[in-house]
C-alpha positions as a Markdown table, in Angstrom:
| # | Residue | x | y | z |
|---|---|---|---|---|
| 1 | Met | 8.3 | -6.2 | 8.7 |
| 2 | Lys | 5.2 | -7.5 | 6.9 |
| 3 | Lys | 4.2 | -11.1 | 7.7 |
| 4 | Val | 0.7 | -12.6 | 7.6 |
| 5 | Thr | 0.1 | -15.5 | 10.0 |
| 6 | Phe | -3.1 | -17.4 | 9.8 |
| 7 | Val | -4.1 | -19.6 | 12.9 |
| 8 | Leu | -7.0 | -21.9 | 12.6 |
| 9 | Gly | -8.5 | -24.9 | 14.3 |
| 10 | Gly | -11.6 | -26.2 | 15.9 |
| 11 | Cys | -13.6 | -24.8 | 18.8 |
| 12 | Arg | -11.5 | -24.6 | 22.0 |
| 13 | Ser | -8.4 | -25.8 | 20.2 |
| 14 | Gly | -6.2 | -23.0 | 21.6 |
| 15 | Lys | -6.0 | -21.0 | 18.3 |
| 16 | Ser | -6.9 | -17.6 | 19.9 |
| 17 | Ser | -4.4 | -17.8 | 22.8 |
| 18 | His | -1.7 | -19.1 | 20.4 |
| 19 | Ala | -2.2 | -16.2 | 18.0 |
| 20 | Gln | -2.2 | -13.7 | 20.8 |
| 21 | Lys | 1.1 | -15.0 | 22.2 |
| 22 | Met | 2.6 | -14.8 | 18.7 |
| 23 | Ala | 1.4 | -11.3 | 18.2 |
| 24 | Glu | 2.7 | -10.2 | 21.6 |
| 25 | Ala | 6.1 | -11.6 | 20.7 |
| 26 | Ala | 6.0 | -9.7 | 17.4 |
| 27 | Ala | 5.6 | -6.3 | 19.1 |
| 28 | Thr | 5.6 | -4.9 | 22.6 |
| 29 | Asp | 3.6 | -1.7 | 21.9 |
| 30 | His | 1.0 | -0.3 | 19.5 |
| 31 | Arg | -0.9 | -3.6 | 19.4 |
| 32 | Ile | -4.3 | -3.5 | 17.9 |
| 33 | Tyr | -6.9 | -6.2 | 18.3 |
| 34 | Ile | -9.7 | -6.2 | 15.7 |
| 35 | Ala | -12.7 | -7.8 | 17.2 |
| 36 | Thr | -15.5 | -9.1 | 14.9 |
| 37 | Cys | -17.9 | -10.5 | 17.6 |
| 38 | Ile | -21.4 | -9.0 | 18.1 |
| 39 | Pro | -22.4 | -10.4 | 21.5 |
| 40 | His | -26.1 | -11.1 | 21.2 |
| 41 | Asp | -26.5 | -13.0 | 24.5 |
| 42 | Asp | -25.0 | -13.1 | 28.0 |
| 43 | Glu | -22.8 | -16.1 | 27.3 |
| 44 | Met | -21.2 | -14.3 | 24.3 |
| 45 | Lys | -20.8 | -11.2 | 26.4 |
| 46 | Asp | -19.0 | -13.3 | 29.0 |
| 47 | Arg | -16.7 | -14.7 | 26.3 |
| 48 | Val | -15.8 | -11.1 | 25.1 |
| 49 | Thr | -15.1 | -10.0 | 28.7 |
| 50 | Arg | -12.8 | -13.1 | 29.2 |
| 51 | His | -10.9 | -12.3 | 25.9 |
| 52 | Gln | -10.5 | -8.7 | 27.0 |
| 53 | Ala | -9.1 | -9.7 | 30.3 |
| 54 | Asp | -6.7 | -12.2 | 28.7 |
| 55 | Arg | -5.4 | -9.5 | 26.5 |
| 56 | Gly | -4.8 | -7.0 | 29.3 |
| 57 | Arg | -4.0 | -3.4 | 28.9 |
| 58 | Gly | -1.4 | -3.8 | 26.2 |
| 59 | Trp | -4.0 | -3.9 | 23.5 |
| 60 | Gln | -6.2 | -1.3 | 21.8 |
| 61 | Thr | -9.5 | -2.9 | 20.6 |
| 62 | Val | -11.2 | -1.9 | 17.3 |
| 63 | Glu | -14.7 | -3.3 | 16.7 |
| 64 | Ala | -15.3 | -4.4 | 13.1 |
| 65 | Pro | -18.2 | -6.8 | 12.8 |
| 66 | Thr | -18.4 | -6.5 | 9.0 |
| 67 | Glu | -16.1 | -3.7 | 7.8 |
| 68 | Leu | -12.9 | -5.7 | 8.5 |
| 69 | Pro | -10.8 | -4.7 | 5.4 |
| 70 | Lys | -11.4 | -1.0 | 6.2 |
| 71 | Ala | -10.6 | -1.5 | 9.9 |
| 72 | Leu | -7.4 | -3.4 | 9.0 |
| 73 | Glu | -6.1 | -0.6 | 6.7 |
| 74 | Thr | -6.9 | 2.1 | 9.2 |
| 75 | Ala | -5.4 | 0.2 | 12.1 |
| 76 | Ala | -2.2 | -0.6 | 10.2 |
| 77 | Arg | -1.4 | 3.1 | 10.0 |
| 78 | Ala | -1.0 | 3.2 | 13.8 |
| 79 | Ala | -0.1 | -0.3 | 14.9 |
| 80 | Ser | 3.1 | -2.3 | 15.2 |
| 81 | Val | 1.0 | -5.6 | 15.1 |
| 82 | Ile | -2.6 | -6.5 | 14.5 |
| 83 | Leu | -4.5 | -9.5 | 15.7 |
| 84 | Ile | -7.9 | -10.2 | 14.0 |
| 85 | Asp | -10.2 | -12.6 | 16.0 |
| 86 | Cys | -12.1 | -14.1 | 14.3 |
| 87 | Leu | -12.9 | -14.6 | 10.6 |
| 88 | Thr | -15.6 | -17.1 | 11.6 |
| 89 | Leu | -17.7 | -14.5 | 13.3 |
| 90 | Trp | -16.9 | -11.9 | 10.6 |
| 91 | Thr | -18.3 | -14.3 | 8.0 |
| 92 | Thr | -21.3 | -15.0 | 10.1 |
| 93 | Asn | -22.1 | -11.3 | 10.4 |
| 94 | Ile | -21.8 | -10.8 | 6.7 |
| 95 | Leu | -24.1 | -13.8 | 5.9 |
| 96 | Leu | -26.7 | -12.7 | 8.4 |
| 97 | Ser | -26.9 | -9.2 | 7.0 |
| 98 | Pro | -29.3 | -8.9 | 4.1 |
| 99 | Ala | -27.3 | -6.0 | 2.7 |
| 100 | Ser | -23.9 | -7.7 | 3.0 |
| 101 | Ala | -24.7 | -11.4 | 2.2 |
| 102 | Pro | -25.0 | -11.0 | -1.6 |
| 103 | His | -21.5 | -9.4 | -1.6 |
| 104 | Val | -19.6 | -11.9 | 0.5 |
| 105 | Asp | -17.1 | -12.6 | -2.3 |
| 106 | Arg | -16.3 | -8.8 | -2.5 |
| 107 | Tyr | -15.7 | -8.8 | 1.3 |
| 108 | Ile | -13.2 | -11.7 | 0.9 |
| 109 | Leu | -11.4 | -10.1 | -2.0 |
| 110 | Asp | -11.2 | -6.7 | -0.1 |
| 111 | Leu | -9.8 | -8.5 | 2.9 |
| 112 | Thr | -7.0 | -10.3 | 0.9 |
| 113 | Ala | -6.2 | -7.0 | -0.9 |
| 114 | Ala | -6.0 | -5.2 | 2.5 |
| 115 | Leu | -3.7 | -7.9 | 3.8 |
| 116 | Asp | -1.5 | -7.5 | 0.7 |
| 117 | Arg | -1.2 | -3.8 | 1.3 |
| 118 | Thr | -0.4 | -4.0 | 5.0 |
| 119 | Arg | 3.2 | -3.6 | 5.9 |
| 120 | Ile | 3.2 | -4.9 | 9.6 |
| 121 | Pro | 2.7 | -8.3 | 11.1 |
| 122 | Val | -1.0 | -9.4 | 11.0 |
| 123 | Phe | -2.3 | -12.5 | 12.8 |
| 124 | Leu | -5.8 | -13.8 | 11.8 |
| 125 | Val | -7.8 | -16.4 | 13.7 |
| 126 | Ser | -10.5 | -18.7 | 12.2 |
| 127 | Asn | -12.4 | -21.9 | 12.8 |
| 128 | Glu | -12.1 | -24.9 | 10.5 |
| 129 | Val | -15.7 | -25.9 | 10.1 |
| 130 | Gly | -15.5 | -28.3 | 7.1 |
| 131 | Ala | -14.3 | -31.4 | 8.9 |
| 132 | Gly | -17.8 | -32.4 | 10.1 |
| 133 | Ile | -20.9 | -33.8 | 8.6 |
| 134 | Val | -22.9 | -32.0 | 5.9 |
| 135 | Pro | -25.3 | -29.7 | 7.7 |
| 136 | Glu | -29.0 | -30.4 | 7.3 |
| 137 | Asn | -30.1 | -26.8 | 6.6 |
| 138 | Arg | -29.4 | -24.5 | 3.7 |
| 139 | Leu | -27.9 | -21.6 | 5.8 |
| 140 | Ala | -25.5 | -23.9 | 7.7 |
| 141 | Arg | -24.4 | -25.4 | 4.4 |
| 142 | Gln | -23.9 | -22.0 | 2.9 |
| 143 | Phe | -21.9 | -20.9 | 6.0 |
| 144 | Arg | -19.7 | -24.0 | 5.8 |
| 145 | Asp | -19.0 | -23.5 | 2.1 |
| 146 | Val | -18.3 | -19.7 | 2.5 |
| 147 | Met | -16.1 | -20.4 | 5.5 |
| 148 | Gly | -14.1 | -22.9 | 3.5 |
| 149 | Thr | -13.6 | -20.3 | 0.8 |
| 150 | Val | -12.5 | -17.6 | 3.3 |
| 151 | Asn | -10.0 | -20.0 | 5.0 |
| 152 | Gln | -8.6 | -21.1 | 1.6 |
| 153 | Arg | -8.1 | -17.5 | 0.4 |
| 154 | Ile | -6.5 | -16.3 | 3.6 |
| 155 | Ala | -4.3 | -19.4 | 3.8 |
| 156 | Ala | -3.2 | -18.7 | 0.2 |
| 157 | Cys | -2.1 | -15.2 | 0.9 |
| 158 | Ala | -0.6 | -15.9 | 4.3 |
| 159 | Asp | 3.1 | -16.4 | 4.9 |
| 160 | Glu | 2.5 | -18.9 | 7.6 |
| 161 | Val | -0.5 | -21.1 | 8.5 |
| 162 | Ile | -0.8 | -22.8 | 11.8 |
| 163 | Trp | -3.4 | -25.5 | 12.7 |
| 164 | Thr | -4.1 | -25.9 | 16.4 |
| 165 | Val | -5.2 | -29.2 | 17.8 |
| 166 | Ala | -5.9 | -29.8 | 21.5 |
| 167 | Gly | -3.7 | -26.8 | 22.3 |
| 168 | Ile | -0.9 | -27.9 | 20.1 |
| 169 | Pro | 0.1 | -25.6 | 17.2 |
| 170 | Val | 1.1 | -27.4 | 14.1 |
| 171 | Thr | 2.7 | -25.4 | 11.3 |
| 172 | Ile | 1.2 | -26.4 | 7.9 |
| 173 | Lys | 2.7 | -23.6 | 5.8 |
| 174 | Ala | 5.9 | -21.8 | 6.7 |
| 175 | Thr | 7.6 | -18.8 | 5.3 |
| 176 | Ala | 10.4 | -19.9 | 3.0 |
| 177 | Pro | 13.9 | -19.3 | 4.3 |
| 178 | Pro | 15.8 | -16.6 | 2.5 |
| 179 | Leu | 18.0 | -17.7 | -0.3 |
| 180 | Glu | 21.7 | -17.4 | 0.4 |
């Protein structure tokens, strides 16, 4: 059954672990994790290794640093559930690529269209980055603004949106109960 769940929050808020628990509850087999991280340094490599260990053997990993819509559609043919972690790094990768950055709106539209066509549960993770001060440099302001657009568009097409704060998930958009 199709259901798009969007889990967002600040850094270290518990969003990834909560999304993973929900995805594991949605399907016991054929789980696909779409990873968007490009680990450029040892600290990020350690984070990736920890995330992989937390997932364990029950997950197949697909790397999609920028081509997330295509990866989602391909994975949906074989999966029972998909977990995408995270949209923040995906957006970063697009903005830092000279070939991709001018087309960021197209990437966002392609992702929402792919989510609309997907017929299995999909869980997406993202950071909320707009609650802080206005950044002092142009790229950081552009990133904040684009991330706000990504989060708004994914939240709009999601059936459920969950905000995580200090490890506590708070549902801010729920699937409407069926009419009787």
